[in-house]
C-alpha positions as CSV (number, residue, x, y, z in Angstrom):
1,M,10.3,-27.8,-2.9
2,K,7.4,-25.1,-2.4
3,P,9.1,-21.6,-1.2
4,I,8.3,-21.5,3.0
5,V,6.6,-17.9,2.2
6,P,3.3,-19.1,0.6
7,R,3.4,-22.0,3.0
8,L,3.1,-19.6,5.9
9,L,1.0,-17.6,4.0
10,L,-2.0,-19.5,3.9
11,L,-1.0,-21.2,7.5
12,A,-4.9,-20.2,7.7
13,T,-6.5,-23.7,7.8
14,T,-9.2,-23.3,4.3
15,L,-12.7,-23.0,5.1
16,A,-15.7,-23.7,2.9
17,A,-15.5,-21.3,-1.0
18,I,-16.0,-17.8,-0.5
19,P,-18.5,-15.8,-2.9
20,H,-16.7,-13.6,-5.5
21,T,-19.0,-11.0,-4.4
22,A,-20.5,-9.6,-0.7
23,T,-22.4,-7.3,0.5
24,P,-21.6,-5.5,3.9
25,Q,-24.2,-7.3,5.9
26,D,-21.9,-10.3,5.1
27,S,-22.0,-11.9,8.5
28,T,-19.8,-13.8,10.3
29,R,-20.1,-17.6,11.1
30,A,-19.6,-19.3,14.3
31,M,-20.4,-22.6,14.0
32,G,-20.8,-25.2,17.1
33,M,-20.4,-22.0,19.9
34,N,-23.4,-21.8,22.6
35,M,-23.1,-18.5,23.7
36,S,-24.8,-16.0,25.2
37,M,-27.2,-13.4,24.4
38,D,-25.0,-10.5,26.7
39,S,-22.0,-11.4,24.4
40,V,-21.3,-8.2,22.0
41,R,-21.0,-8.2,18.6
42,G,-18.4,-6.9,16.4
43,S,-17.6,-5.4,13.0
44,G,-19.0,-8.2,11.0
45,D,-21.8,-9.6,12.8
46,M,-19.1,-11.6,14.7
47,I,-20.2,-13.3,17.6
48,I,-17.3,-13.0,20.6
49,P,-18.0,-14.3,23.6
50,M,-17.3,-11.7,26.4
51,L,-16.9,-11.6,29.9
52,R,-20.4,-11.8,29.9
53,N,-19.8,-15.5,29.7
54,P,-20.1,-18.3,31.6
55,M,-17.2,-18.3,34.3
56,L,-15.6,-21.6,35.9
57,P,-17.3,-22.5,39.0
58,G,-15.5,-21.2,42.2
59,L,-14.7,-17.9,39.7
60,R,-17.6,-16.2,40.0
61,G,-16.4,-12.3,41.1
62,V,-12.8,-12.9,40.7
63,S,-10.9,-10.3,39.1
64,P,-7.2,-9.5,38.0
65,S,-5.0,-9.0,40.8
66,V,-4.1,-5.4,39.0
67,D,-6.4,-1.8,39.6
68,P,-8.0,-1.1,36.6
69,F,-7.3,1.7,34.7
70,L,-8.8,3.8,30.8
71,P,-7.4,6.4,29.2
72,G,-8.1,10.5,30.3
73,E,-9.9,9.2,33.5
74,G,-11.2,12.3,35.8
75,L,-11.4,14.5,32.1
76,D,-14.4,16.0,31.2
77,T,-15.4,14.0,27.6
78,A,-17.1,16.6,26.6
79,A,-14.5,19.1,26.6
80,L,-12.1,16.6,24.7
81,A,-11.3,17.6,20.8
82,W,-13.1,14.9,18.5
83,A,-10.5,12.7,16.5
84,T,-10.2,13.2,13.0
85,P,-8.9,11.4,10.4
86,R,-4.9,10.9,9.1
87,E,-3.2,13.4,7.2
88,I,-0.4,12.3,4.6
89,L,2.6,14.6,5.3
90,H,5.3,14.2,2.0
91,V,8.2,15.1,5.0
92,A,11.3,16.5,2.8
93,D,15.3,15.9,3.6
94,G,16.3,18.2,6.2
95,D,12.1,18.9,7.7
96,T,11.1,19.2,11.1
97,V,7.9,17.2,11.4
98,A,5.7,17.6,15.0
99,L,4.1,15.0,16.5
100,E,1.7,15.9,19.5
101,A,0.4,12.1,21.3
102,R,-3.6,13.8,22.8
103,I,-6.0,12.5,24.5
104,V,-8.7,12.6,22.1
105,K,-12.9,11.2,21.8
106,R,-13.7,8.9,19.0
107,K,-17.0,7.6,17.8
108,I,-17.6,4.0,17.2
109,G,-20.4,2.3,16.1
110,G,-22.3,5.1,18.1
111,R,-20.6,4.8,21.1
112,V,-18.1,7.7,22.4
113,F,-14.5,6.3,24.1
114,V,-11.8,8.0,25.9
115,M,-8.7,7.0,23.6
116,Y,-5.1,8.7,22.0
117,G,-4.1,10.0,18.8
118,F,-0.8,11.4,17.4
119,N,-2.2,15.3,16.4
120,G,-5.1,13.9,17.2
121,Q,-5.5,12.1,14.4
122,Y,-6.2,8.1,13.9
123,P,-4.3,6.7,12.6
124,G,-0.9,9.3,13.1
125,P,-0.3,11.3,10.3
126,L,1.4,8.8,7.6
127,L,4.8,10.6,6.6
128,R,5.6,9.8,3.0
129,V,9.9,10.5,2.8
130,A,12.2,9.5,-0.2
131,Q,14.7,6.4,0.7
132,H,17.8,8.1,2.7
133,S,16.1,11.2,3.9
134,R,17.2,12.8,7.5
135,I,14.0,14.5,9.1
136,V,13.8,15.5,12.9
137,V,10.7,14.9,15.0
138,R,10.1,16.8,17.7
139,F,7.8,14.9,20.1
140,T,5.3,16.6,22.3
141,N,3.5,14.0,24.9
142,A,0.6,15.5,26.0
143,I,-1.3,12.3,27.1
144,D,-2.2,10.6,30.8
145,L,1.5,8.3,31.1
146,P,5.0,8.2,30.1
147,S,5.8,7.5,26.6
148,T,8.3,7.6,23.1
149,I,7.8,7.0,20.0
150,H,9.2,3.8,18.2
151,W,10.6,3.6,14.9
152,H,9.5,-0.1,14.2
153,G,11.9,-1.5,10.8
154,L,13.9,1.5,10.6
155,R,17.8,1.0,11.4
156,L,18.5,4.6,12.6
157,E,20.9,5.8,15.2
158,N,20.8,4.3,18.7
159,R,20.0,6.8,20.5
160,F,16.6,8.2,18.6
161,D,15.0,4.2,19.0
162,G,12.6,5.4,21.5
163,V,12.7,2.6,24.1
164,P,12.9,4.0,27.5
165,G,16.1,2.4,29.9
166,V,17.6,1.5,26.8
167,T,18.5,4.9,24.6
168,Q,16.3,7.0,26.6
169,D,14.4,7.8,29.6
170,P,10.8,7.8,29.4
171,V,8.8,11.6,27.9
172,A,7.2,12.5,31.0
173,P,3.5,13.9,30.3
174,G,4.0,17.8,29.3
175,E,7.7,17.4,28.2
176,T,9.4,16.9,24.8
177,F,11.8,14.8,23.1
178,V,13.1,15.6,19.3
179,Y,14.5,12.7,17.4
180,E,16.4,12.7,14.3
181,V,14.9,10.4,12.4
182,V,16.8,8.2,8.6
183,F,15.3,6.0,6.6
184,P,17.9,3.9,4.5
185,D,16.0,1.1,3.4
186,P,13.0,1.4,1.0
187,G,9.4,0.5,2.2
188,L,6.5,0.7,4.7
189,Y,7.2,1.0,8.3
190,W,5.6,2.4,11.2
191,Y,6.2,4.1,14.3
192,H,4.3,3.7,17.9
193,P,5.1,3.8,22.2
194,H,7.2,1.6,23.7
195,V,5.9,2.7,27.3
196,R,3.0,0.6,28.2
197,E,2.1,-0.3,24.4
198,D,-0.8,-2.4,25.5
199,I,-2.4,0.3,26.5
200,Q,-1.0,3.6,24.4
201,Q,-0.6,1.6,21.2
202,D,-4.2,0.0,21.6
203,G,-5.2,3.2,22.3
204,G,-4.6,4.5,18.8
205,L,-1.1,5.5,19.4
206,Y,0.4,4.5,15.5
207,G,0.9,5.8,12.4
208,N,2.3,4.7,9.2
209,M,5.7,6.0,7.2
210,M,6.8,5.2,3.2
211,V,9.6,5.2,2.5
212,D,9.3,5.8,-1.2
213,P,12.2,3.6,-2.6
214,E,15.0,5.8,-5.4
215,R,14.9,2.9,-7.5
216,D,12.2,3.4,-10.4
217,D,11.4,0.2,-11.0
218,Y,11.0,-1.1,-7.4
219,F,7.0,-1.8,-7.8
220,G,5.5,-2.1,-11.0
221,P,2.7,-0.6,-12.5
222,A,-0.3,-0.2,-10.3
223,S,-3.6,2.4,-10.8
224,R,-3.4,3.8,-7.0
225,E,-2.2,3.4,-3.4
226,E,-4.4,2.2,-0.1
227,F,-2.6,2.1,3.6
228,L,-4.1,-0.4,5.6
229,M,-3.6,-0.5,8.9
230,V,-6.1,-3.4,10.8
231,D,-6.5,-3.4,14.7
232,D,-9.0,-4.2,17.4
233,L,-11.0,-3.3,20.0
234,L,-11.9,-4.9,23.4
235,V,-15.5,-2.9,23.9
236,D,-17.5,-4.0,26.7
237,G,-21.5,-1.9,26.4
238,D,-20.2,1.5,25.8
239,Q,-16.1,2.1,27.5
240,L,-13.3,-0.1,26.7
241,L,-12.5,-3.0,28.6
242,P,-10.4,-1.7,31.4
243,Y,-6.7,-2.0,31.1
244,G,-4.2,-3.1,34.0
245,R,-3.3,0.2,36.2
246,D,0.2,-1.3,37.1
247,A,0.2,-4.4,35.1
248,A,-1.2,-5.1,32.0
249,N,-4.2,-7.8,32.2
250,F,-4.6,-9.7,29.5
251,T,-1.0,-11.5,29.3
252,I,-1.6,-15.1,28.8
253,M,-3.0,-15.0,24.9
254,G,-2.7,-10.9,24.6
255,R,-5.9,-8.6,24.4
256,F,-8.1,-9.5,21.9
257,G,-10.4,-7.0,20.5
258,N,-14.1,-7.7,19.4
259,V,-14.8,-4.4,17.6
260,M,-12.1,-4.7,14.3
261,L,-11.0,-1.5,12.6
262,V,-9.2,-0.8,10.1
263,N,-7.7,2.4,9.9
264,G,-9.4,2.9,13.1
265,E,-13.0,3.4,11.0
266,E,-14.9,-0.2,11.8
267,R,-15.2,-0.2,8.1
268,Y,-13.2,0.4,5.0
269,E,-14.9,1.5,2.2
270,A,-12.9,2.3,-0.9
271,V,-14.4,2.9,-4.6
272,F,-12.5,1.5,-7.4
273,R,-13.2,1.6,-11.3
274,P,-13.5,-1.7,-13.3
275,G,-9.0,-2.9,-14.4
276,E,-7.9,-1.0,-11.5
277,V,-5.3,-2.4,-10.2
278,V,-4.6,-1.4,-6.7
279,R,-1.2,-1.2,-4.5
280,F,-1.8,-2.1,-1.0
281,F,0.4,-1.5,2.0
282,V,-0.7,-3.5,5.5
283,T,0.7,-3.1,8.7
284,N,-0.8,-4.9,11.6
285,V,-1.3,-2.5,14.5
286,S,-3.3,-5.1,17.2
287,N,-2.0,-5.7,20.5
288,T,-2.1,-9.3,19.6
289,R,-4.2,-10.3,16.6
290,T,-3.3,-12.1,13.3
291,Y,-5.4,-11.8,10.4
292,N,-6.0,-13.9,7.1
293,L,-6.7,-10.9,4.7
294,S,-8.1,-11.6,1.6
295,F,-10.3,-9.7,-1.2
296,A,-13.3,-12.3,-1.6
297,G,-11.6,-14.6,-4.1
298,H,-9.4,-12.0,-5.6
299,D,-6.0,-13.2,-6.0
300,M,-3.2,-10.9,-4.4
301,K,0.5,-10.7,-6.3
302,L,2.5,-10.6,-2.8
303,V,5.3,-8.1,-3.7
304,A,7.3,-6.6,-0.6
305,T,7.0,-7.1,3.2
306,D,8.9,-5.3,6.3
307,L,12.3,-3.7,4.6
308,S,12.5,-5.3,1.6
309,R,10.4,-6.8,-2.0
310,F,10.5,-10.3,-2.0
311,Q,12.9,-12.0,-4.3
312,R,10.3,-13.1,-6.6
313,E,6.5,-11.8,-6.5
314,M,3.9,-14.4,-6.5
315,M,0.4,-14.6,-6.0
316,V,-1.5,-15.7,-3.3
317,E,-4.9,-16.3,-2.4
318,S,-4.8,-15.2,1.4
319,L,-1.9,-12.6,3.9
320,V,-1.2,-13.7,7.0
321,I,0.1,-10.9,8.9
322,S,0.9,-11.0,12.7
323,P,1.6,-8.2,14.7
324,A,3.5,-5.4,13.8
325,E,4.1,-7.4,10.3
326,R,4.2,-5.7,7.0
327,Y,2.9,-6.9,3.4
328,V,3.1,-4.9,0.3
329,V,0.5,-7.2,-2.0
330,E,-1.5,-5.8,-5.6
331,V,-5.0,-6.6,-6.5
332,R,-6.6,-6.8,-9.9
333,F,-10.5,-5.8,-9.9
334,P,-11.4,-7.3,-13.3
335,E,-15.8,-6.6,-13.3
336,A,-17.6,-4.4,-11.4
337,G,-19.3,-5.4,-8.1
338,T,-19.3,-5.1,-4.4
339,F,-17.0,-6.9,-2.7
340,A,-15.9,-8.3,0.7
341,V,-12.3,-7.6,2.6
342,L,-12.1,-10.6,5.0
343,N,-10.4,-11.9,7.9
344,Q,-11.1,-16.1,7.3
345,V,-10.2,-18.3,10.3
346,Q,-10.7,-21.2,12.0
347,V,-10.8,-21.2,15.7
348,V,-10.4,-23.4,18.4
349,D,-12.8,-22.6,22.0
350,H,-11.5,-23.7,24.8
351,M,-14.1,-23.5,27.1
352,R,-16.0,-25.8,25.1
353,G,-13.4,-27.9,22.9
354,V,-14.9,-26.8,19.6
355,F,-13.1,-25.8,16.9
356,Y,-15.4,-23.1,14.3
357,A,-15.1,-21.1,11.1
358,A,-14.9,-17.1,11.4
359,V,-15.3,-14.9,8.6
360,D,-15.4,-11.5,9.8
361,T,-15.9,-8.9,7.1
362,L,-13.5,-5.7,7.8
363,G,-14.8,-3.5,4.5
364,T,-16.2,-3.7,1.1
365,V,-14.8,-2.1,-2.3
366,T,-17.4,-1.6,-4.6
367,V,-16.0,-1.6,-8.5
368,T,-18.4,0.2,-10.5
369,G,-17.9,3.0,-13.3
370,A,-16.3,2.9,-16.6
371,V,-13.1,0.7,-17.4
372,T,-9.9,2.1,-16.3
373,D,-7.9,3.5,-19.1
374,N,-4.5,1.4,-20.0
375,A,-6.8,-1.6,-18.2
376,M,-4.9,-4.2,-20.9
377,N,-1.4,-3.4,-19.8
378,L,-2.5,-3.2,-16.0
379,S,-3.7,-6.9,-16.4
380,Q,-0.5,-7.6,-18.3
381,S,2.2,-6.9,-16.2
382,H,-0.3,-8.0,-13.3
383,A,0.1,-11.5,-14.5
384,T,4.0,-11.4,-14.6
385,L,5.6,-12.0,-11.4
386,R,9.1,-10.1,-11.6
387,T,12.2,-11.0,-10.1
388,D,14.1,-8.8,-8.4
389,T,17.7,-9.4,-9.5
390,V,19.6,-6.2,-6.8
391,L,18.0,-8.4,-4.1
392,D,19.5,-11.3,-5.6
393,N,23.0,-9.9,-6.3
394,E,22.7,-8.2,-2.7
395,L,22.6,-12.0,-1.3
396,D,25.1,-13.1,-2.8
397,R,27.3,-12.0,-0.3
398,F,24.9,-14.2,2.6
399,R,24.3,-17.3,0.8
400,P,27.5,-19.1,2.0
401,L,26.3,-18.6,5.3
402,F,22.7,-20.4,4.5
403,V,24.1,-24.1,6.3
404,R,25.8,-23.4,9.3
405,E,25.1,-24.0,12.5
406,P,23.3,-21.2,14.6
407,D,25.3,-18.8,16.5
408,K,22.6,-18.3,18.9
409,E,19.2,-19.9,19.9
410,L,16.5,-18.8,21.8
411,L,13.8,-21.1,23.9
412,L,10.5,-19.2,23.5
413,T,8.0,-20.3,26.4
414,V,6.1,-19.1,29.8
415,D,6.3,-19.4,33.5
416,I,2.9,-18.9,35.3
417,E,2.4,-19.0,39.3
418,G,-0.1,-17.5,41.8
419,L,-3.5,-17.9,39.2
420,P,-6.6,-18.9,41.4
421,I,-6.0,-22.8,41.1
422,L,-9.2,-23.6,39.5
423,V,-7.8,-21.4,36.1
424,Q,-4.2,-23.1,36.6
425,Q,-6.1,-26.1,36.3
426,F,-8.1,-25.6,32.9
427,I,-5.1,-23.8,31.0
428,S,-3.1,-27.7,32.2
429,I,-6.4,-29.5,30.5
430,D,-6.6,-27.2,28.0
431,T,-3.2,-27.3,26.7
432,I,-4.0,-31.0,25.0
433,Y,-4.0,-29.3,21.9
434,R,-2.1,-26.5,21.3
435,P,-2.5,-25.0,17.9
436,P,-0.1,-22.9,15.7
437,V,-1.7,-19.8,15.6
438,E,-4.9,-18.6,18.3
439,W,-7.0,-16.7,15.3
440,T,-8.7,-15.5,18.6
441,D,-9.0,-15.7,22.4
442,G,-10.8,-18.7,23.3
443,M,-10.6,-18.6,27.1
444,P,-11.2,-15.0,27.3
445,N,-12.0,-15.5,31.9
446,M,-8.9,-16.5,32.2
447,N,-7.2,-14.1,30.1
448,W,-8.9,-11.3,31.2
449,L,-7.4,-13.1,34.8
450,S,-4.1,-13.3,34.0
451,T,-1.4,-10.0,34.3
452,S,1.7,-9.7,34.5
453,N,2.2,-10.2,38.4
454,E,1.8,-13.5,37.9
455,V,2.9,-14.7,34.0
456,R,6.3,-13.7,33.1
457,W,6.6,-15.1,29.0
458,I,10.4,-16.0,28.4
459,L,12.8,-15.4,25.5
460,R,16.3,-18.0,27.3
461,D,19.4,-18.5,25.7
462,E,19.7,-21.9,25.4
463,A,23.6,-22.3,25.5
464,T,23.6,-20.0,29.1
465,G,20.3,-20.5,30.2
466,A,20.4,-16.9,30.1
467,E,16.2,-15.4,30.3
468,N,15.2,-12.7,29.2
469,A,16.9,-8.9,30.5
470,D,20.0,-11.4,31.7
471,I,21.0,-12.4,28.3
472,D,24.1,-11.2,27.2
473,W,25.0,-11.1,23.5
474,R,27.8,-9.2,21.6
475,F,28.6,-8.7,18.1
476,R,30.8,-6.5,16.3
477,L,29.6,-4.9,13.5
478,G,29.1,-6.0,10.0
479,D,29.0,-9.9,11.9
480,V,26.5,-11.9,10.2
481,V,24.2,-14.2,13.2
482,R,22.5,-17.0,12.8
483,I,19.5,-17.1,14.8
484,R,17.4,-20.1,16.0
485,L,14.0,-19.1,17.1
486,R,12.1,-22.6,19.1
487,N,8.6,-22.1,20.6
488,D,8.2,-24.2,23.1
489,A,5.0,-26.8,23.1
490,E,5.7,-28.6,25.9
491,A,5.1,-25.0,27.5
492,F,2.4,-24.5,30.2
493,H,0.6,-22.5,28.2
494,P,2.3,-22.2,24.5
495,M,1.3,-19.4,22.3
496,H,2.8,-18.3,18.9
497,H,5.1,-15.1,19.5
498,P,5.3,-12.3,16.7
499,I,9.2,-11.7,17.2
500,H,10.6,-8.0,16.8
501,L,14.6,-7.1,16.3
502,H,15.4,-3.6,16.7
503,G,17.9,-1.4,14.5
504,Q,19.0,-4.4,11.9
505,R,17.3,-7.0,9.5
506,F,17.3,-10.1,8.8
507,L,16.1,-12.8,6.2
508,V,14.1,-16.3,7.7
509,L,16.1,-19.3,6.2
510,S,14.0,-21.9,7.0
511,R,11.1,-22.9,8.9
512,D,10.6,-26.5,10.8
513,G,13.4,-27.4,8.5
514,V,11.7,-26.5,5.0
515,E,14.5,-24.0,3.4
516,N,12.7,-20.3,2.3
517,R,13.7,-20.2,-1.6
518,N,11.8,-16.4,-1.7
519,L,13.9,-14.6,0.5
520,A,13.0,-10.6,1.7
521,W,14.5,-8.8,4.8
522,K,12.6,-8.1,7.4
523,D,12.1,-6.8,10.9
524,T,9.6,-9.1,12.7
525,V,8.7,-13.0,12.0
526,L,5.6,-15.1,13.4
527,V,6.9,-18.3,15.2
528,P,3.8,-20.5,15.3
529,V,3.6,-23.1,18.3
530,G,6.6,-25.7,18.0
531,S,7.8,-24.5,15.4
532,T,11.4,-23.7,14.4
533,V,12.5,-20.6,12.6
534,E,15.9,-19.9,12.0
535,L,17.3,-15.9,11.0
536,L,20.0,-14.8,9.4
537,M,20.7,-11.4,11.2
538,E,22.9,-8.9,9.8
539,A,24.6,-6.6,12.0
540,S,24.7,-3.6,10.5
541,N,23.7,-0.9,13.1
542,P,25.9,0.0,16.2
543,G,24.5,0.4,20.0
544,E,22.2,-1.4,22.0
545,W,19.0,-3.1,20.8
546,M,16.1,-4.8,21.3
547,V,14.7,-8.1,21.1
548,H,10.9,-8.8,22.1
549,C,7.4,-10.2,21.1
550,H,5.5,-8.1,19.5
551,I,2.5,-9.2,21.5
552,A,1.7,-6.0,23.5
553,E,1.2,-8.2,27.1
554,H,3.8,-10.3,26.5
555,L,5.8,-7.7,26.2
556,D,4.3,-6.6,29.2
557,A,5.0,-9.7,30.9
558,G,9.0,-9.7,30.3
559,M,9.5,-11.0,27.0
560,M,12.2,-9.1,25.7
561,G,16.0,-9.1,25.7
562,S,18.7,-6.7,24.0
563,F,22.2,-7.7,22.3
564,V,24.9,-4.8,21.4
565,V,26.5,-4.4,18.4
566,R,30.1,-2.2,18.9
């Protein structure tokens, strides 16, 4: 039986063969589309149908039920500081770090936008720490909204988890909060606000944390390391398309952008030498977009995910990564050339009822110069697929629980009321076809009109019927809990959901009844439409913890609950 992880990673429909070399001008191909000349062009020359495309008859002039909001309203743009590229901060055990959320200006594609940035950087500073470190972070909020910092994936003390109304009060503009942050597990993590993520995270408030493992053999040999935070930004002419002031807009499908970003830039550029093996640490910080990433024909060795290595390394052709997930892949570049970094998907245009292939060039890798030292050894080690015996041994105590019935079951569904009747009629017809993953926004006008006032995304406890904040799950420290997640394909407009559990770690045991035979510890899992995913959560961290969808607009529209570990 094939492992479940490659099946998930190759979820994207196979497209035409991609050439092994590509120029920065490699264009996206959108077949079968009859798009307006006013459509907005995104990076990689991909034309995304935006709000200037035809609106349904009878909906012209209709706007969302929320007032618009943009960062830094009323401020003199000329007086704002320019954002700067991120710094890497090597933080020792016991150190104190200052993080300030600031209003900044950014130049993207020749246009100037008012956005946000931790310490005025894009992304925020990369915090590099040793496993088992404890640091202090002094957070100052200097933006125009209340905020917090959530330390995504870390099993830290509950009072520092950064969730307003659960672990702390929101930090008002001009105020400060001090976090104590611990790093018990090796791997790649990230930090972001947990107040109006649809605005603040999308506006640039995010950064990585790299926890260097205490094990010397955790990673194999590599020439260098690269940290990639993939994102997208929704631009309308010379400004960001406004957010909802008092509630999120784009709440049906989430806010898809039309400008792709890697590390806050429109195009990722890197130069390597022939024979190099590069270890890429990839984080998806988009509000809603799931990516299918590849390196123009180069095999990637999948090594690790959110909180651990995989039991067995494996070669994959592409990497499916949903919002908030992280993956570590190693790529060998044996020969000179210019190679595209691609997001390659097949999507559906709900307005026209057609499928089209979409290939967006996120950047390029140039391989040039003399062959790197130790190229033969790097080639041999890259071809070797290692088994993590430490993780295998750790999982032994959990294996007897892999076959039991679920302790808890959640149905992922939606309730939509109050949208214009034409929109609801269109959605009811549109959902005759329910794609497992929405790779981009095929109904942008209807999506834009949907807000948290009309759309309520739901986590429903199937045993009690309790929904979202009314869910009352209580566990004891040390419990091992089997959780079944079922994504309702019969919902009014079903969507995939990246489900995130705070403060704990879990194993993905199966997907749609297929056993996962290559396990790793995770904190976020993608649940496609119609799929059933079974998790085994170790209740290892006391406190009240959030469980929610990490599509930012779904979170704002109610798709969150909590559970208590005593």
